[in-house]
C-alpha positions in Angstrom: 4.2 -0.3 20.6 1.4 -2.4 18.5 -1.0 -0.1 19.8 1.1 3.2 17.8 0.9 0.6 14.7 -2.6 0.2 15.0 -3.3 3.9 15.2 -0.7 4.8 12.3 -2.4 1.7 10.1 -5.9 3.3 10.9 -4.5 6.4 9.8 -3.1 5.2 6.6 -6.4 3.2 5.9 -8.4 6.1 6.2 -6.3 8.2 4.2 -6.1 5.8 1.4 -10.1 4.9 1.5 -10.5 8.9 1.3 -7.9 9.3 -1.8 -9.2 6.6 -3.3 -13.2 8.1 -3.3 -11.9 10.9 -5.3 -12.5 11.8 -8.5 -8.6 12.4 -9.5 -7.1 9.0 -11.0 -3.5 10.5 -9.4 -5.0 10.4 -6.1 -7.0 7.5 -6.6 -3.2 5.9 -7.5 -1.6 7.5 -4.3 -4.7 5.9 -2.6 -3.8 2.4 -3.7 0.1 2.7 -3.0 -1.1 4.2 0.8 -3.3 0.7 1.1 -0.8 -1.3 0.3 1.6 0.2 2.8 -1.0 -0.1 5.4 -1.3 -3.7 4.7 2.4 -4.0 5.0 2.7 -2.6 8.1 -0.8 -4.4 9.5 1.3 -7.7 8.4 4.3 -7.0 10.3 2.1 -6.3 13.4 0.4 -9.2 13.2 3.3 -11.2 13.1 4.7 -9.7 16.3 6.8 -6.4 16.9 9.7 -8.1 19.4 13.1 -8.3 19.2 15.6 -11.8 18.9 18.1 -13.2 16.8 17.8 -14.3 13.6 17.0 -17.8 12.8 20.0 -19.2 12.4 20.8 -22.8 12.8 24.4 -22.5 14.0 23.8 -19.9 16.9 22.0 -20.8 20.0 19.7 -17.9 21.0 17.2 -17.5 23.1 14.3 -15.7 21.0 14.0 -15.8 17.2 12.0 -13.2 14.8 9.8 -14.8 12.4 11.1 -15.0 9.1 7.6 -15.9 7.7 5.8 -12.0 7.9 9.0 -10.3 6.8 9.2 -12.5 3.4 5.8 -12.3 2.5 6.3 -8.5 2.5 9.2 -8.5 0.8 7.5 -10.0 -2.1 4.1 -7.8 -1.4 6.4 -4.6 -1.9 7.6 -5.7 -5.6 4.1 -6.6 -6.4 2.8 -3.5 -5.5 5.7 -1.7 -7.3 5.1 -3.2 -10.0 1.0 -2.9 -10.1 1.8 1.0 -9.0 3.7 1.5 -11.9 1.4 -0.2 -14.1 -1.2 1.9 -13.0 0.7 5.3 -13.8 2.0 4.3 -17.3 -1.9 3.3 -18.2 -3.0 7.2 -16.2 -0.4 8.6 -18.2 -1.9 7.0 -21.2 -5.5 8.1 -20.5 -4.2 11.6 -20.2 -2.6 12.0 -23.6 -5.6 10.4 -24.9 -8.5 12.0 -23.6 -6.6 15.3 -21.3 -8.1 14.8 -18.4 -7.4 12.8 -15.3 -11.4 13.5 -14.0 -12.8 10.0 -13.8 -16.4 11.6 -14.5 -14.9 13.1 -17.5 -13.4 9.6 -18.8 -16.3 7.4 -18.6 -18.5 10.6 -20.7 -20.7 11.9 -17.8 -20.6 15.9 -17.8 -20.2 17.2 -14.2 -22.4 19.1 -12.8 -21.3 21.8 -10.5 
């Protein structure tokens, strides 16, 4: 299962880098979202994909699941949601002011076709 997750993480990282290298601001925002999802899956996979009981003190289970990666991922999801919302608001405001989402046109460089 870890090999399949590694392939999925690699595909997410590759597609996010491809999107972040484009000129469209919306694609860059989607790329950062995919990059954060890939990082979340990486942390979960590094924590170990095993089955076990919840780490409760009163229960006598043979194996426990480590709750630390899950807590880190929950915090990271909330933070990445807030950052993505901020990026979307900034992109919308920039589109209202400049009338474009092309990064070269936002910098003031003319596109050489």
